[in-house]
ROVODREN-134036 format. One record per residue (C-alpha): residue number from 1; x, y, z. Coordinates in Angstrom, 3 decimals, always signed. Layout:
# ROVODREN-134036
+-----+----------+----------+----------+
:   k :       xx :       yy :       zz :
+-----+----------+----------+----------+
: NUM :        X :        Y :        Z :
...
+-----+----------+----------+----------+
This chain:
# ROVODREN-134036
+-----+----------+----------+----------+
:   k :       xx :       yy :       zz :
+-----+----------+----------+----------+
:   1 :   +7.345 :  +26.600 :  +63.106 :
:   2 :   +8.733 :  +24.842 :  +60.068 :
:   3 :   +6.643 :  +22.353 :  +58.101 :
:   4 :   +8.039 :  +18.824 :  +57.799 :
:   5 :   +9.779 :  +18.268 :  +54.493 :
:   6 :   +8.865 :  +15.369 :  +52.277 :
:   7 :  +11.505 :  +12.679 :  +52.253 :
:   8 :  +13.784 :  +12.909 :  +49.225 :
:   9 :  +13.071 :   +9.328 :  +48.056 :
:  10 :   +9.330 :  +10.082 :  +48.032 :
:  11 :   +9.867 :  +13.289 :  +46.019 :
:  12 :  +12.022 :  +11.440 :  +43.508 :
:  13 :   +9.381 :   +8.752 :  +43.101 :
:  14 :   +6.682 :  +11.381 :  +42.432 :
:  15 :   +8.814 :  +13.083 :  +39.788 :
:  16 :   +9.543 :   +9.760 :  +38.092 :
:  17 :   +5.846 :   +8.865 :  +38.076 :
:  18 :   +5.001 :  +12.225 :  +36.534 :
:  19 :   +7.549 :  +11.707 :  +33.767 :
:  20 :   +6.178 :   +8.255 :  +32.995 :
:  21 :   +2.615 :   +9.513 :  +32.842 :
:  22 :   +3.675 :  +12.353 :  +30.575 :
:  23 :   +5.444 :   +9.965 :  +28.249 :
:  24 :   +2.404 :   +7.698 :  +28.139 :
:  25 :   +0.140 :  +10.636 :  +27.327 :
:  26 :   +2.418 :  +11.702 :  +24.468 :
:  27 :   +2.527 :   +8.206 :  +23.015 :
:  28 :   -1.273 :   +8.081 :  +22.863 :
:  29 :   -1.261 :  +11.005 :  +20.437 :
:  30 :   +1.286 :   +9.681 :  +17.906 :
:  31 :   -1.452 :   +8.507 :  +15.503 :
:  32 :   -4.790 :  +10.261 :  +15.711 :
:  33 :   -8.099 :   +9.735 :  +13.923 :
:  34 :  -10.900 :  +12.298 :  +13.893 :
:  35 :  -14.148 :  +13.133 :  +12.150 :
:  36 :  -16.735 :  +15.897 :  +12.411 :
:  37 :  -19.523 :  +13.296 :  +12.239 :
:  38 :  -18.443 :  +10.912 :  +15.004 :
:  39 :  -21.810 :   +9.178 :  +15.242 :
:  40 :  -22.749 :   +5.578 :  +14.641 :
:  41 :  -24.363 :   +4.886 :  +11.226 :
:  42 :  -23.301 :   +8.302 :   +9.879 :
:  43 :  -23.244 :   +8.302 :   +6.071 :
:  44 :  -20.366 :   +9.685 :   +3.974 :
:  45 :  -18.284 :  +10.598 :   +7.008 :
:  46 :  -14.907 :  +12.179 :   +6.247 :
:  47 :  -12.314 :  +10.649 :   +8.594 :
:  48 :   -8.899 :  +12.280 :   +8.990 :
:  49 :   -5.719 :  +10.481 :  +10.061 :
:  50 :   -2.538 :  +12.110 :  +11.365 :
:  51 :   +0.653 :  +10.149 :  +12.068 :
:  52 :   +3.406 :  +12.098 :  +13.796 :
:  53 :   +6.956 :  +11.679 :  +12.568 :
:  54 :   +8.845 :   +9.793 :  +15.277 :
:  55 :  +12.314 :  +10.056 :  +13.738 :
:  56 :  +14.659 :  +13.033 :  +13.477 :
:  57 :  +16.673 :  +11.411 :  +10.677 :
:  58 :  +14.101 :   +9.493 :   +8.556 :
:  59 :  +10.780 :  +10.474 :   +7.024 :
:  60 :   +7.483 :   +8.587 :   +6.796 :
:  61 :   +7.055 :   +6.749 :   +3.484 :
:  62 :   +3.731 :   +4.956 :   +3.929 :
:  63 :   +0.912 :   +4.040 :   +6.281 :
:  64 :   -0.931 :   +0.723 :   +6.248 :
:  65 :   -4.381 :   +0.829 :   +7.844 :
:  66 :   -6.463 :   -2.214 :   +8.785 :
:  67 :  -10.233 :   -1.829 :   +8.688 :
:  68 :  -12.266 :   -2.785 :  +11.748 :
:  69 :  -15.176 :   -5.196 :  +11.740 :
:  70 :  -18.212 :   -3.742 :  +10.012 :
:  71 :  -16.238 :   -1.953 :   +7.281 :
:  72 :  -14.998 :   -3.261 :   +3.934 :
:  73 :  -12.464 :   -1.797 :   +1.478 :
:  74 :  -15.347 :   -0.941 :   -0.861 :
:  75 :  -16.709 :   +1.379 :   +1.864 :
:  76 :  -13.608 :   +3.618 :   +1.747 :
:  77 :  -12.929 :   +6.390 :   -0.764 :
:  78 :   -9.770 :   +8.564 :   -0.657 :
:  79 :  -10.307 :  +12.290 :   -0.143 :
:  80 :   -6.868 :  +13.812 :   +0.439 :
:  81 :   -3.303 :  +12.492 :   +0.690 :
:  82 :   +0.139 :  +14.108 :   +1.024 :
:  83 :   +1.507 :  +15.560 :   -2.221 :
:  84 :   +2.781 :  +12.825 :   -4.515 :
:  85 :   +1.264 :  +10.021 :   -2.429 :
:  86 :   -1.158 :   +7.368 :   -3.706 :
:  87 :   -4.073 :   +5.564 :   -2.065 :
:  88 :   -4.207 :   +1.788 :   -2.695 :
:  89 :   -6.984 :   -0.522 :   -1.380 :
:  90 :   -5.859 :   -3.818 :   +0.126 :
:  91 :   -7.663 :   -7.013 :   +1.111 :
:  92 :   -8.240 :   -5.790 :   +4.670 :
:  93 :   -7.831 :   -2.009 :   +4.447 :
:  94 :   -5.659 :   +0.352 :   +2.458 :
:  95 :   -2.160 :   +1.776 :   +2.039 :
:  96 :   -1.165 :   +5.413 :   +1.556 :
:  97 :   +2.391 :   +5.746 :   +0.242 :
:  98 :   +4.696 :   +8.138 :   -1.562 :
:  99 :   +8.015 :   +9.972 :   -1.401 :
: 100 :   +9.490 :  +10.191 :   +2.094 :
: 101 :   +8.316 :  +13.175 :   +4.095 :
: 102 :  +10.765 :  +15.421 :   +5.901 :
: 103 :  +12.072 :  +13.931 :   +9.175 :
: 104 :   +9.676 :  +14.785 :  +11.985 :
: 105 :   +6.861 :  +15.797 :   +9.606 :
: 106 :   +3.409 :  +14.330 :  +10.201 :
: 107 :   +1.654 :  +12.283 :   +7.527 :
: 108 :   -1.946 :  +13.471 :   +7.219 :
: 109 :   -4.660 :  +12.128 :   +4.954 :
: 110 :   -8.433 :  +11.737 :   +4.893 :
: 111 :  -10.907 :   +9.197 :   +3.545 :
: 112 :  -14.658 :   +9.075 :   +3.144 :
: 113 :  -16.439 :   +6.220 :   +4.913 :
: 114 :  -19.650 :   +5.114 :   +3.208 :
: 115 :  -21.268 :   +4.490 :   +6.600 :
: 116 :  -19.742 :   +4.259 :  +10.066 :
: 117 :  -20.493 :   +1.027 :  +11.953 :
: 118 :  -23.180 :   +0.709 :  +14.592 :
: 119 :  -20.792 :   +0.668 :  +17.549 :
: 120 :  -19.408 :   +2.881 :  +20.280 :
: 121 :  -15.898 :   +3.030 :  +18.809 :
: 122 :  -13.933 :   +2.099 :  +15.705 :
: 123 :  -10.327 :   +0.882 :  +15.828 :
: 124 :   -7.982 :   +1.536 :  +12.884 :
: 125 :   -4.773 :   -0.433 :  +13.499 :
: 126 :   -1.972 :   +1.353 :  +11.641 :
: 127 :   +1.613 :   +0.602 :  +10.601 :
: 128 :   +3.888 :   +3.573 :   +9.877 :
: 129 :   +6.976 :   +2.883 :   +7.738 :
: 130 :  +10.044 :   +5.149 :   +7.561 :
: 131 :  +12.685 :   +5.724 :   +4.901 :
: 132 :  +15.321 :   +3.975 :   +7.025 :
: 133 :  +13.300 :   +0.733 :   +7.124 :
: 134 :  +11.904 :   +1.235 :  +10.635 :
: 135 :   +8.214 :   +0.518 :  +11.296 :
: 136 :   +6.033 :   +1.851 :  +14.108 :
: 137 :   +3.200 :   -0.567 :  +14.870 :
: 138 :   +0.239 :   +1.332 :  +16.325 :
: 139 :   -1.947 :   -1.732 :  +16.874 :
: 140 :   -2.208 :   -2.268 :  +20.629 :
: 141 :   -5.457 :   -2.060 :  +22.595 :
: 142 :   -5.890 :   -1.322 :  +26.327 :
: 143 :   -5.821 :   -4.340 :  +28.611 :
: 144 :   -7.725 :   -3.525 :  +31.774 :
: 145 :   -6.136 :   -0.501 :  +33.451 :
: 146 :   -2.867 :   -0.914 :  +31.547 :
: 147 :   -2.254 :   +1.656 :  +28.831 :
: 148 :   -0.554 :   +0.242 :  +25.723 :
: 149 :   +2.822 :   +1.552 :  +24.665 :
: 150 :   +1.789 :   +1.742 :  +21.009 :
: 151 :   -1.984 :   +2.321 :  +21.066 :
: 152 :   -4.064 :   +1.843 :  +17.948 :
: 153 :   -6.015 :   +4.892 :  +16.735 :
: 154 :   -9.565 :   +4.716 :  +18.089 :
: 155 :  -12.522 :   +6.776 :  +16.864 :
: 156 :  -15.185 :   +7.155 :  +19.562 :
: 157 :  -18.752 :   +7.300 :  +18.234 :
: 158 :  -21.946 :   +8.741 :  +19.656 :
: 159 :  -25.120 :   +6.648 :  +19.529 :
: 160 :  -26.857 :   +6.531 :  +16.158 :
: 161 :  -29.496 :   +9.099 :  +15.329 :
: 162 :  -33.126 :   +8.120 :  +15.668 :
: 163 :  -34.293 :   +6.204 :  +12.623 :
: 164 :  -30.786 :   +5.599 :  +11.247 :
: 165 :  -30.454 :   +2.210 :   +9.565 :
: 166 :  -27.503 :   +0.307 :   +8.068 :
: 167 :  -27.023 :   +0.669 :   +4.325 :
: 168 :  -26.912 :   -2.428 :   +2.096 :
: 169 :  -23.452 :   -3.916 :   +1.827 :
: 170 :  -21.291 :   -2.494 :   -0.918 :
: 171 :  -20.919 :   -4.850 :   -3.889 :
: 172 :  -17.575 :   -4.342 :   -5.648 :
: 173 :  -18.272 :   -7.455 :   -7.730 :
: 174 :  -21.241 :   -5.691 :   -9.312 :
: 175 :  -19.101 :   -2.746 :  -10.312 :
: 176 :  -16.513 :   -5.142 :  -11.699 :
: 177 :  -19.145 :   -6.914 :  -13.789 :
: 178 :  -20.493 :   -3.614 :  -15.065 :
: 179 :  -17.001 :   -2.548 :  -16.080 :
: 180 :  -16.536 :   -5.884 :  -17.810 :
: 181 :  -19.696 :   -5.390 :  -19.906 :
: 182 :  -18.251 :   -2.724 :  -22.236 :
: 183 :  -15.208 :   -4.872 :  -22.943 :
: 184 :  -17.502 :   -7.784 :  -23.842 :
: 185 :  -19.483 :   -5.535 :  -26.181 :
: 186 :  -16.269 :   -4.260 :  -27.685 :
: 187 :  -15.022 :   -7.777 :  -28.343 :
: 188 :  -18.338 :   -8.815 :  -29.921 :
: 189 :  -18.299 :   -5.755 :  -32.132 :
: 190 :  -14.694 :   -6.311 :  -33.169 :
: 191 :  -15.395 :   -8.972 :  -35.848 :
: 192 :  -17.856 :   -6.729 :  -37.740 :
: 193 :  -15.385 :   -3.874 :  -37.632 :
: 194 :  -12.517 :   -6.021 :  -38.847 :
: 195 :  -14.736 :   -7.586 :  -41.506 :
: 196 :  -15.725 :   -4.210 :  -42.891 :
: 197 :  -12.136 :   -3.059 :  -42.719 :
: 198 :  -10.915 :   -6.134 :  -44.588 :
: 199 :  -13.682 :   -5.755 :  -47.187 :
: 200 :  -12.610 :   -2.229 :  -48.015 :
: 201 :   -9.117 :   -3.130 :  -49.304 :
: 202 :  -10.568 :   -5.937 :  -51.464 :
: 203 :  -13.024 :   -3.569 :  -53.110 :
: 204 :  -10.302 :   -0.997 :  -53.729 :
: 205 :   -8.040 :   -3.628 :  -55.302 :
: 206 :  -10.779 :   -4.626 :  -57.725 :
: 207 :  -11.374 :   -1.017 :  -58.599 :
: 208 :   -7.644 :   -0.570 :  -59.157 :
: 209 :   -7.503 :   -3.587 :  -61.457 :
: 210 :  -10.445 :   -2.251 :  -63.480 :
: 211 :   -8.836 :   +1.155 :  -63.829 :
: 212 :   -5.509 :   -0.415 :  -64.796 :
: 213 :   -7.203 :   -2.529 :  -67.474 :
: 214 :   -8.960 :   +0.493 :  -68.922 :
: 215 :   -5.774 :   +2.540 :  -68.962 :
: 216 :   -3.740 :   -0.214 :  -70.594 :
: 217 :   -6.489 :   -0.783 :  -73.132 :
: 218 :   -6.539 :   +2.918 :  -73.949 :
: 219 :   -2.765 :   +2.995 :  -74.357 :
: 220 :   -2.903 :   -0.032 :  -76.668 :
: 221 :   -5.558 :   +1.668 :  -78.777 :
: 222 :   -3.477 :   +4.852 :  -78.981 :
: 223 :   -0.397 :   +2.873 :  -80.040 :
: 224 :   -2.369 :   +0.979 :  -82.661 :
: 225 :   -3.879 :   +4.193 :  -84.018 :
: 226 :   -0.448 :   +5.803 :  -84.135 :
: 227 :   +0.950 :   +2.822 :  -86.022 :
: 228 :   -1.845 :   +3.012 :  -88.591 :
: 229 :   -1.343 :   +6.726 :  -89.078 :
: 230 :   +2.414 :   +6.281 :  -89.495 :
: 231 :   +1.842 :   +3.478 :  -92.034 :
: 232 :   -0.624 :   +5.626 :  -93.982 :
: 233 :   +1.777 :   +8.575 :  -94.029 :
: 234 :   +4.664 :   +6.424 :  -95.305 :
: 235 :   +2.477 :   +4.858 :  -97.993 :
: 236 :   +1.345 :   +8.247 :  -99.193 :
: 237 :   +4.909 :   +9.508 :  -99.275 :
: 238 :   +6.076 :   +6.514 : -101.322 :
: 239 :   +3.320 :   +7.109 : -103.925 :
: 240 :   +4.345 :  +10.734 : -104.343 :
: 241 :   +7.939 :   +9.723 : -104.972 :
: 242 :   +6.870 :   +7.393 : -107.763 :
+-----+----------+----------+----------+
């Protein structure tokens, strides 16, 4: 007895659904964020980002990351970037940029977070720019049961350890003021340095004038003595002739 075959339209619909689900699953992995200390309030957590190259003809040139609530640019320190790339803090996050990578190559970098927020997840909205001017915007969040087409990287966090407390907020202004202090000291010290420097040439000029006077005086005395000797020699010669 033969089993009833599934209608062809139904089989086609199942295959199409499978392809769509597979595509959605692949899209969710285009930009990933991971850490070995995925726990709320973890201190000095190294977070790694990986953005897959979406183009077969253009390479990734930079990534712009927006910080979530609870984190400030002063909380982020670069750890590792692609060769030749630079890490630049921005008002709301940071940028990692450099020479274009090979088409299809992933851009991977890591940063150190001073302390992860006290939350169940952290969202790092990311823009990926390519050498041909195209930009992938990985900034979308799930809406109900609908999966976004360009999901933002999300770092899931375990509950904080017992006794963990938030650190005091980072104060970049304090570091700026401390760096300004040496320049203030340098400027205040500058007049004394310039004064001593200007005094030195004056003293040397006076010394030079004194030496010149002595030398000229000595030369004048030598000339005068020579004149007297020559006069005495001539006078003596004239007496002998007489």
